[in-house]
C-alpha positions in Angstrom: -4.0 10.1 5.1 -0.6 11.6 4.5 1.2 9.3 6.9 -0.7 6.3 5.5 0.5 7.1 2.0 4.0 7.7 3.2 4.3 4.4 5.0 2.7 2.6 2.1 5.1 4.3 -0.3 8.1 3.3 1.9 7.1 -0.3 2.3 6.1 -0.9 -1.3 9.1 1.1 -2.6 11.5 -0.9 -0.5 9.9 -4.2 -1.5 10.0 -3.3 -5.2 13.6 -2.3 -5.1 14.8 -5.3 -3.1 12.8 -7.7 -5.2 14.1 -6.1 -8.4 17.6 -6.4 -7.1 17.2 -10.1 -6.1 15.9 -11.1 -9.5 17.9 -8.7 -11.7 21.4 -9.4 -10.5 21.2 -13.2 -11.1 19.5 -12.7 -14.5 22.2 -10.2 -15.4 25.0 -12.5 -14.5 23.4 -15.3 -16.5 23.4 -13.0 -19.4 27.2 -12.8 -19.2 27.9 -9.8 -17.0 30.1 -10.1 -13.9 28.7 -9.3 -10.5 30.2 -5.8 -10.4 29.0 -5.0 -13.9 25.5 -6.4 -13.0 25.5 -4.1 -9.9 26.5 -1.1 -12.0 23.8 -1.9 -14.6 21.1 -2.2 -11.9 21.9 1.2 -10.6 22.1 2.7 -14.1 18.3 2.8 -14.4 16.6 6.1 -13.9 13.6 4.2 -12.4 15.8 2.6 -9.8 17.6 5.8 -8.8 14.4 7.7 -8.6 12.6 5.1 -6.5 15.6 5.1 -4.2 15.1 8.9 -3.9 11.5 8.4 -3.0 12.3 5.8 -0.4 14.9 8.2 1.1 12.4 11.0 1.3 9.9 8.8 3.2 12.7 7.5 5.4 13.9 11.0 6.3 10.4 12.2 7.2 9.2 9.1 9.1 11.9 8.8 11.8 14.4 10.9 13.6 17.1 8.3 12.6 16.1 8.6 9.0 16.3 12.3 9.2 19.7 12.2 10.8 21.0 10.0 8.0 19.3 11.7 5.1 18.4 15.3 6.1 18.6 16.7 2.6 15.8 14.4 1.5 13.4 15.9 4.1 13.5 19.3 2.5 10.5 20.6 0.5 12.5 21.3 -2.6 13.9 17.8 -2.8 10.5 16.4 -2.1 9.1 18.4 -5.1 12.1 17.4 -7.3 11.5 13.7 -6.5 7.8 14.1 -7.3 8.8 15.5 -10.7 11.3 12.7 -11.4 9.0 9.9 -10.4 6.2 11.3 -12.5 8.6 11.2 -15.4 9.2 7.5 -14.6 5.5 6.8 -14.8 4.9 8.7 -18.0 7.9 7.4 -20.0 7.3 3.8 -19.0 3.5 3.9 -19.6 3.8 5.7 -23.0 7.1 4.3 -24.4 8.8 1.4 -22.6 5.8 -0.7 -21.7 5.3 -1.5 -25.4 8.8 -2.7 -25.8 8.8 -5.8 -23.7 6.4 -8.1 -21.9 7.8 -9.0 -18.4 6.5 -12.1 -16.7 6.3 -13.4 -13.2 8.3 -11.4 -10.6 9.7 -9.1 -13.2 6.1 -8.0 -14.0 5.4 -7.5 -10.3 8.5 -5.2 -10.0 7.5 -3.3 -13.1 4.0 -2.6 -11.8 5.4 -1.6 -8.3 8.2 0.6 -9.4 6.7 2.2 -12.5 3.0 2.6 -11.5 2.3 2.0 -7.8 5.2 3.9 -6.2 4.9 7.0 -8.5 1.2 7.3 -7.8 1.7 6.9 -4.1 4.5 9.4 -3.9 2.8 12.1 -6.0 -0.5 11.6 -4.1 1.4 11.9 -0.8 3.2 15.0 -2.0 0.0 16.7 -3.0 -1.7 15.7 0.3 1.1 16.4 2.7 4.4 17.0 1.1 3.8 20.2 -0.8 4.0 23.4 1.3 4.2 26.3 -1.2 7.9 27.0 -0.6 9.2 26.0 -4.0 10.5 28.8 -6.2 11.0 29.0 -9.9 14.8 29.0 -9.4 14.5 25.5 -7.9 13.8 24.2 -11.4 17.4 24.8 -12.4 18.5 22.5 -9.5 16.0 19.8 -10.4 17.1 19.8 -14.0 20.6 18.8 -12.9 19.4 15.3 -12.2 18.1 14.2 -15.7 20.9 16.0 -17.5 23.6 14.4 -15.3 21.9 11.1 -15.8 21.9 11.5 -19.6 25.6 12.4 -19.6 26.4 9.4 -17.5 24.5 6.9 -19.7 25.8 8.3 -22.9 29.4 8.4 -21.6 29.2 4.9 -20.3 27.6 3.4 -23.4 30.8 3.1 -25.6 32.7 1.6 -22.6 30.0 -0.8 -21.5 28.5 -1.5 -24.9 25.0 -1.2 -23.5 22.4 1.4 -22.3 19.6 0.9 -19.8 16.9 2.3 -22.2 16.7 1.5 -26.0 15.9 5.0 -27.1 19.3 6.1 -25.8 21.2 3.6 -27.9 23.4 5.6 -30.3 25.0 2.6 -31.9 21.5 1.2 -32.9 19.4 4.4 -33.4 22.0 6.9 -34.5 23.1 10.1 -32.8 20.3 12.2 -34.3 17.5 10.0 -33.0 19.1 9.7 -29.5 19.5 13.5 -29.4 15.8 14.0 -30.3 14.8 11.5 -27.7 17.0 13.1 -25.0 15.7 16.6 -25.8 12.1 15.3 -25.7 12.6 13.7 -22.3 14.4 16.7 -20.9 11.7 19.0 -22.3 9.0 16.9 -20.6 10.9 17.0 -17.4 11.1 20.8 -17.6 7.3 21.0 -18.2 6.7 18.7 -15.2 9.0 21.1 -13.1 6.8 24.0 -14.0 3.6 22.0 -13.2 5.1 21.0 -9.8 5.8 24.7 -8.8 2.3 25.7 -9.8 0.8 22.7 -8.0 2.9 23.4 -4.9 1.7 26.9 -4.7 -1.9 26.0 -5.6 -2.1 23.2 -2.9 -0.7 25.6 -0.3 -3.3 28.3 -1.1 -6.1 25.7 -0.9 -4.9 24.6 2.5 -4.8 28.2 3.7 -8.3 28.8 2.5 -9.6 25.7 4.2 -7.9 26.7 7.5 -9.7 30.1 7.6 
């Protein structure tokens, strides 16, 4: 089951990322951005970056070549961190972003794949085969670097690029106070998910040990 979920996650994740790239770059250029700006904007989405992380975890674990290229992504702490981040992708999109626009056609397909299917496949795989009980509470401080660094990047880029990937991070439109509250809420949710991940990792490990007896 674990390998099936892993292969499914890799194939669907790659398909979603490639398809999103193929339709987003032309659409972005039609909206007035140059190719380089469109490329930067594509890689400015937390969803895209996190799905890339999930694909790299699967790649590193499924083949010796993948492991040689991306050894860091094979480690249990990175696996757990990606599980936390991709769960955040699912929750924020399902509760906030899905109500803000109505994608059609291939954009809808990508939305479903990258915001719902790949997160569920990755988390299910992690619970079934990826969690091993080796995460520690101190790992949370390392996992928190990712969302904080992302927020710093997006907010620093916004005045230069004149755009943000997510509406709730738009200081010019919503005001600094609103954006600060949103950023703190998302970061707080990420922290809660980190705590849940450590508890789940240890819990799953204990259940496996009990079944093995």
